C-alpha positions in Angstrom: -6.1 -3.3 271.3 -6.3 -0.7 274.6 -5.4 -2.1 278.2 -5.8 -1.6 282.3 -3.8 -2.4 284.9 -4.7 -2.1 288.6 -3.7 -3.8 291.6 -7.1 -6.9 293.0 -8.9 -4.5 295.2 -11.5 -6.3 297.8 -15.0 -4.6 296.1 -14.0 -2.1 294.4 -15.5 1.0 293.6 -18.0 1.9 290.5 -14.7 3.1 288.5 -12.7 0.2 288.7 -15.6 -1.6 286.6 -15.8 1.5 284.3 -11.9 0.8 284.0 -12.6 -2.9 283.7 -16.0 -1.5 281.0 -13.3 0.4 278.4 -10.4 -1.8 277.6 -9.9 -4.8 275.6 -7.6 -6.2 278.2 -7.3 -5.6 282.5 -4.5 -6.8 284.3 -4.5 -7.4 288.0 -1.2 -5.8 288.9 -0.5 -8.5 291.7 2.9 -8.8 291.7 4.0 -5.3 293.7 4.0 -5.4 297.0 0.9 -5.5 299.1 0.0 -2.6 301.5 -1.4 -2.3 304.7 -4.5 -0.7 305.3 -4.9 -0.4 301.5 -8.2 -1.1 299.1 -6.3 -4.1 298.6 -8.2 -6.1 301.7 -11.1 -3.4 302.5 -13.7 -1.0 301.3 -16.7 1.0 302.3 -20.1 0.4 302.8 -22.8 2.3 304.1 -25.8 1.8 307.1 -28.0 4.4 308.0 -25.7 7.0 306.7 -22.7 6.0 308.0 -19.5 4.6 306.5 -18.5 1.1 307.5 -15.8 -0.4 307.0 -15.0 -4.3 305.5 -11.5 -6.0 306.5 -10.3 -8.8 305.5 -8.1 -10.7 308.0 -4.6 -11.2 306.5 -1.3 -13.1 308.3 1.2 -11.8 309.2 3.7 -11.4 306.6 7.4 -9.7 305.5 6.9 -6.2 304.6 8.0 -7.0 301.3 5.4 -9.7 300.6 3.9 -9.1 296.8 0.3 -9.2 297.1 0.3 -12.6 295.4 1.7 -14.0 298.8 -0.8 -12.6 300.8 -2.5 -14.9 303.0 -5.6 -14.8 305.2 -5.8 -15.3 308.5 -9.1 -17.6 308.6 -8.8 -18.2 312.8 -11.5 -15.3 312.4 -15.2 -15.6 311.5 -14.8 -12.9 309.2 -16.9 -14.2 306.0 -19.7 -14.3 308.6 -19.3 -10.7 309.9 -18.9 -9.4 306.6 -22.1 -11.4 305.6 -23.8 -10.1 308.9 -22.5 -6.8 307.6 -24.0 -6.3 304.5 -27.4 -7.7 305.7 -27.8 -5.1 308.4 -26.8 -2.4 306.0 -28.6 -3.1 303.3 -32.1 -4.2 304.7 -34.0 -2.2 303.3 -32.3 -2.1 299.9 -34.5 -3.5 297.2 -31.6 -5.3 295.2 -29.4 -6.7 298.2 -30.1 -10.6 297.3 -28.5 -10.1 294.2 -25.5 -9.4 296.1 -25.7 -12.1 298.3 -25.9 -14.8 296.1 -23.1 -13.2 293.7 -20.6 -13.3 297.3 -21.7 -16.4 299.0 -20.2 -18.5 297.2 -16.9 -17.0 296.8 -17.3 -15.6 300.7 -17.0 -19.3 301.4 -15.3 -21.2 299.2 -12.3 -22.8 301.0 -9.0 -20.3 300.2 -6.1 -18.8 301.6 -4.5 -16.1 299.0 -5.9 -12.9 299.8 -6.3 -12.8 295.7 -8.6 -16.0 295.3 -11.3 -14.0 297.1 -10.5 -10.3 296.2 -9.8 -11.7 292.1 -13.0 -13.7 291.9 -15.4 -10.8 293.3 -14.3 -8.4 290.5 -14.9 -11.4 288.0 -18.2 -12.3 289.0 -19.5 -9.3 288.8 -17.7 -8.3 285.8 -19.8 -11.3 284.3 -23.1 -10.1 286.3 -22.6 -6.4 284.2 -22.0 -7.9 280.8 -18.2 -7.1 280.6 -16.2 -8.7 278.3 -13.5 -8.7 278.6 -9.7 -10.6 278.5 -8.3 -11.2 282.1 -4.4 -11.0 282.7 -2.0 -11.3 285.5 0.7 -9.0 285.4 2.9 -11.7 287.6 2.6 -14.2 284.5 5.0 -11.2 282.3 8.0 -10.6 282.3 9.0 -7.3 283.3 12.1 -5.8 284.6 11.3 -2.7 285.1 9.6 -0.9 288.0 6.6 2.2 288.0 6.0 3.5 284.5 8.3 1.0 282.9 6.6 -2.2 284.6 3.5 -0.7 283.1 5.3 0.1 280.1 6.4 -3.4 279.4 3.2 -5.4 280.6 1.6 -2.9 277.6 4.8 -4.5 274.8 4.1 -8.1 275.6 0.2 -7.8 275.6 0.1 -5.9 271.8 -1.7 -2.9 272.9 -0.8 0.2 271.5 -3.4 1.4 274.4 -3.0 2.6 277.9 -6.2 3.7 279.9 -4.3 4.9 283.6 -6.7 6.4 286.1 -5.8 10.1 286.5 -4.7 10.1 289.7 -1.1 8.1 288.4 -1.1 10.7 285.7 1.4 12.7 287.6 4.0 10.2 288.1 3.9 8.6 284.5 4.1 11.9 283.0 7.4 12.2 285.4 8.7 9.1 284.7 8.3 10.0 280.3 9.0 6.0 279.5 5.5 6.1 277.7 6.5 9.2 275.6 9.2 7.3 275.1 7.3 4.5 273.1 4.5 4.1 270.6 1.7 3.4 273.0 -0.5 6.3 274.1 -1.4 6.9 277.3 -5.3 8.0 278.0 -6.7 9.0 281.4 -10.0 7.8 282.7 -12.1 10.2 284.0 -15.3 8.5 285.7 -17.2 10.7 288.2 -19.8 9.1 290.7 -22.6 10.5 290.1 -25.7 10.5 292.7 -28.3 7.3 293.0 -31.3 6.1 295.3 -29.4 5.1 298.6 -31.5 3.4 301.6 -31.9 5.2 305.0 -29.7 8.3 304.1 -30.0 11.7 304.1 -27.8 12.9 302.2 -25.4 10.7 299.1 -22.2 9.4 300.4 -19.9 8.7 297.1 -17.2 6.4 296.4 -18.5 3.4 297.9 -17.9 0.0 296.7 -19.9 -1.4 294.2 -22.1 -3.2 295.9 -24.1 -0.4 297.2 -24.8 0.9 293.8 -26.1 -2.6 292.7 -27.6 -3.4 296.1 -29.4 -0.1 295.6 -30.0 0.1 291.7 -29.7 -3.3 290.8 -27.3 -5.4 288.6 -29.2 -3.7 285.2 -29.4 0.2 286.1 -25.9 -0.1 287.5 -24.7 -1.8 284.6 -25.6 1.6 282.6 -24.6 3.4 285.8 -20.5 2.3 285.6 -20.8 3.3 281.7 -22.6 6.6 282.0 -18.8 8.3 281.8 -16.6 7.1 279.6 -12.6 8.2 279.7 -14.5 12.4 279.5 -17.3 13.5 279.6 -20.2 11.9 278.5 -23.7 11.9 279.9 -26.3 9.3 279.5 -29.8 9.3 280.8 -30.0 5.6 283.6 -32.9 5.7 285.0 -35.1 7.7 287.3 -33.6 8.7 290.8 -29.8 8.9 289.4 -28.5 12.0 288.2 -25.7 12.0 286.0 -23.7 15.0 286.4 -20.1 14.4 285.6 -17.4 16.6 285.1 
């Protein structure tokens, strides 16, 4: 049984969904400290070859507030602004309507908590991509430790004997050493985004939100795209206009 543990983020990049499709259980790490100017409340798109940011405005909060304690500032008309930005950025993209039909019901549903926007969006895109995973929340799991110890306790609670982590966490996981003393195997995700056809860009812009991928190549091709690299070098022909050149 394999699991991954990640903070919920706003319109995550394709690697986030590659992680989801690689495991049996996916845990939203929602009871850790919220960080301003992080992926937790914003992400990047591209418009006319230039990067643009979509950020959800949040209410003032204590610096120690956890992700699941963060509320959205609904005094700003941010939903309409995000929708307008999406329509302008991807007006010429062939699959923008698929993106908007997925996002609009979530964007305009009356909610207060940040994660009541981010997590339903992640789940909605995962469903459209055919990803079959059990969703879990760290806030519903009793843990005592921090950092790697917390991750280990979550894996143990879920009876997972394999933990898949983004490779960027490798240094601190190995430094902490708690997994090395357990019977849980740690594996590291190797996902390098490959080029695909982006409308109105002279050079490919990488590591954008999954929205960019879907708007340009559609859900069917995106399903192959996020599965094209699975925890190591693995090549797959995913269609015209897409080049696979992984690590």
